[in-house]
N, C-alpha and C positions, 0 to 999 in steps of 0.2 A: 690289119695288125694294130696292137694299142700301143701305139705311141705313147700314151701319156705315162708309161710306166717307166720312160727313160728321163722324163721329167722331174727332179730331185728338187723337192719344195723341203724346206725347214727352218723352223723359227729359233732363231737366235739371240732375240731379245724382247723381255716384257716391260711395258712402261706402266703402271696400272694409273698412276697420274700425269698426264703429259698436254702440251699443246702444240698446235700445227695452226697454219695460215690456212683459211678456206679460201680460194680464189674465185669461186663463184657468187661467195657471201661477202668478201672482201672483209674479212672481220677473222680474228684470232677466236679459235677454237679449243674445248680443253676434253678429254676423254683418255682413253685407253690405249695406247700405240704400241702395236707388235713391229717389229724388225722380222724379214724371212729371207732367206740365202736360199737362190735358187740356180740349180746346175742343169740347162738345158743341154741336150746334146745335140740340138739341132743350130741353136743360136749364141750359145755360151752361158757365162757366169753372170747373174744380176743380182743386186740388193736391192728390196722393196720395204716399203713404210706403209704399213697400213692403219688408217687412223679410224676409230670407232666412236661415231658421233651418236651418242645413245639419245639426247634429246632430241634431235631430227630423225634420228631411226636410220640414217644412212651409213656407207662404209667407204673412205678414199683408201685409193692405192696408190701410191707414188714410185715411180722408179727412182732410186736414190744412184745406183750406179748402173751401167750398161757395157757389154760388150766391146770391143775395140769395133771401129769403122765408122765411116761417115754416116749410113744410116741409123743403126742403132743409138750413136749419139747425138743425134735428134733427138731422141727419146728417154733422153735426161733429163729428169725434172718433170716430165709428163704426168698426169693423173688421170685414173678412172673412178669414175663415181656410182656406185650401187646404192640404189636406194629404196625403201619398203613396196612390195607390191600388194595388190588386193589377193596374193594367195599366202595366206598365213605362213611365217616364218621363211621366208623368199624374199630375196634382194633380185631387183632387176637392174640391167644394162643395158642400154640401148645400142643396138648391135651395128656396131661399123669396123670396118678396117684399113689398116693403115696403106697406103700407096706411095708409090717413090713417079716421080716422074724424069724424063729424060737427064735432067739436070741433078738427079738424086736426092731431090727438096720432097720431104711426104708429106701427105696430106689424108684426110681420113675420108672415108666413103660410108654411106648410112647403106646398108644393106637392106632393101626394098622388098626381096623375095626370097623363099626358102632355097631355090635354085642357087643362091650366091652364097648361100651358108657353106663354109669349109667342112667338110666330112668329120675333120678331126673335132669340128666344134658339136654339128648336131649329132653325133654317135656319144658323145659325152655329156653334154647339157640338155635341158628343156629349153626350146624356144618357142616362144608364144606373141601374137600379135601385140603391139604396142596397147592399144584399147583394153584388150581382155585383161592385161597386166595390170594395169594403171585404172582403169575406168575413166580416162581422158583421152581426147585428141589432141593430137598436135600434129600441126604441117609438118613433113619431112619425117618423122618418127614412125617407122613400120613395123620393125620388130624389136622383139629384146632376148637377151637370156639370162636364164633363171639361175639363182643358187641360193643354197641352203644360207642362213646367216651364219650360223655356226661354224662353216664348212671354209674357213680363211684360205686353206692352201687351194680351195678350186678357185677361189676368188683372184687368187694372185695368179695361179694357171692362166686364166683366163686373160690377164692381160697379155702373160707371153701370146697366147694364140690371136689374139685380133690384133695386138700393135705389134708383135715383131714376126711371128711365123708366116705372115704374107709379104713382108719383104725379104725374108733370106733369100740367098740367093742360088741353096740349095733345095732340093724336095727331102722330107724324112728318108725315104727310101736311098736316095744316094748315099746321104751323111751315115747312114746305118751300114751299107755294103762298104763306102769309107771306112770306117770304125773295123768292121772285120778283117779287111783286107789289112789294115795295121797292126792287128791282133793276129794274123797268119805271119806276118815278116817275124813276128817276135816269138812265135812258137819254140818252144822248148827242146833242146838238143839231147838226146838221151846215148850213154855210151856206156856200154857194157864193157869193164874193167877187165872182166877174164879172173878175177880174185873171187876166193868163194869164205865166208865167214861161217863156222859153225857153233852153235852154240854150245857153252859148257856143260849146258843142266839135261837139254833132251836130246842133241846132237844133230837139231834139225839144221840143213845147211841152206844158205842165200848166196847169192851171188850180188858183188856192190856195182851199185849201177850210178855213174858219175852224170849228173843232171845241171845243164848250161843254159843260162837265157843270156840276155842282153846285160841283165842288170845284178843277177846272182849265179851261185854256183850252190849247187845242193848235192847232195848224195841220197841213196836211197837203197834197202836191202830187199833182192827179189828174189820168190822161188824160183830155183833152177828149172823146174817144169812150165812156170808161164812164160 
């Protein structure tokens, strides 16, 4: 199932010239900053700040606002850094997943083999060995996820998939089933009023149908033969 279509990512603000603090460099940086609002069917609503450092050729994504709960609250203020790869036009992120221990304290686990990559990521993103993507070797770094530089929505979505989906108490399948059940409970109720309305011009007759849901009441004209 294509779960990504249920993750809605929308840019809500663009700042062509802004500043931010880069924790890895321990200094202020300047560049374009964009804000994205995300409605994720599995984990909830998010707000992200995306900072584009053209001088260093990288993009920083920061979770500004997270869904409620002890697990997601720990992700607030956390960042992911996407850097230039050897593959033209692509940025890479060292692939790691968030995990929670028995005390609900979060930690990151570097993914070391393709078998450990969640299907939602491997099916929608390009996965490469760290050395192939960067031309370098680094202890403890095995796989990277690649995103096109201009595809900011994919970059923001990857934060959700790597940092939040792995700590969700529900699976995507369970969450969608739950949503379907809620929709079924609020299915509209239709009542044929028995009244017939005739068109004063052509004389065609229609029955008046009363349609009721939890929030609205509507009416519709229906062909008596339907």
